[in-house]
N, C-alpha and C positions, 0 to 999 in steps of 0.2 A: 504494500500500500504506500509506504513512504517513497519507494523508488518511482512509482507512477506520478506522485505529487511533484517530486523534483523534476521529473521528465516534462510534465505538463507546464511547470513554471519556466523551465528552460525554453520550451517551444514558444510560450507566450512572450518571453523576453526577446527571443530572436525575432519573432514577428513584429514586435513593437519597434525594435531598432530598424528592421527592414523597411517598415512603412514610414518611419521618421526620416529615413535617408532619401526617400523618393523626391520630396520637394527640393532638397539640396542638389540632387542630380539634375533636376529640371532647370534650376537656376544656373548651374554650371554650363549646361548645354546651351541655354539661351545666351549666356555671356560669350561662350565660344563662337556661337553663330553670329552674334552682333559684331564681334571683333573681326571675324572672317569677312563679313559683308562690308564692314568699314574699310578694311585694308584692301580688299579687291576692287571696290568701286565706290567712289565718293558721291555718286549720283543718287539723288533721292528717288523714291517711288514716283512722286508727282512729276519729277523731271523726266524719268523714263517713260511715263505715260504720255507726257507732252511730246517727247521725241518720237514715240510710236505713232502718235496722232499726226505729227508733221509728215513723217515718212508716208503714211497712208494717204494723206491729203495730196502730197506731191505726186504720188503714183496715180491717184485718181485724176488729177489735173492733166497729167501726161496722157492718160487714156481718153480724155475728152477734148484734147487740143489737136486741131489739124496740123499736120506737118511734123509731129513728134511720134516716132515709133516707140511706144511705151514698152513693148516687149523686149527691146534691145538695151534698155537703160535700167541699171540697178540703182536703187536709192537707199541710203542709210543716213541716219541723223544721230548726232551726239551733241548735247548741250546747245541745240538749236542750229548747229552747223550741218548743212545738208551736203553729202558727198555723192556725186553722180559718177557712175562708171558704166562702161559698156561701149557699144558702137553706134554711131550716128552716120547718116548718109552725107552730111555736108556741114560746113562751118555755120551756115544759117540755122540748121536744126540744133546744133550745139548751143548757139546763142539764144534761140527760142526756149530751149529746155532750161537754160540758166535763168532767163527772165521769168518764166512760169514758176519755177521753184522759188525764186526770190520773192514773188508776190504772195506766197502762202503765209498766212498769219503765224507768227512765232519764229519764222526763219531769220536767223541773225546774219548768216552768210552762206554762200554756195561755192563749193569746190568742185569744179568740173574737169580738173586735170586728169581724171581717170577716163574721160570720154575720148574714144578714138574716132577719127573720121574715116569711114569706109575701109577700115582695116589698117590704116596708118597709125603708128604709135603716137601717143600724145606728145605735143611739143613742150619743151621745158620753158618755164616762165622766168 
C-alpha cells in the first residue's frame, strides 16, 4: 500500500512539472521565432502586404494596357520599389511598362534594368 502511494505521488509530481514546463517552452519558441523573423527580414507584415498588392496591381495594369506583353514581364516589389525583368519587343514597350508601373499607387521607384529588348541583354546605366 505504501509503495503505490509513493508511486502515485511520484506520477502526480512528474505530471505537475511537465504541465508547468509547457508555457515556458511556448515562450521560448515564440522568442526564437521572433528573433529569426527579425534577423531574416526587417519588413513588417503590412509592408509585405503592400508590396504584394503593388506587384498584383502592376501585373494587372500590364494585362490591360495595349502595347505591353504582360506574359513576358516579371514583376517583384520590395519596400515599394518595383523591379521589372523579362523580355520586351522594343524600347517603346520598355518605357511604357516603366510608366505604367510608376503610376501605380504606392510605387516609390521602378527598376527596369532587368528588361531585355527582343533578346538583347540589358544595357548598363
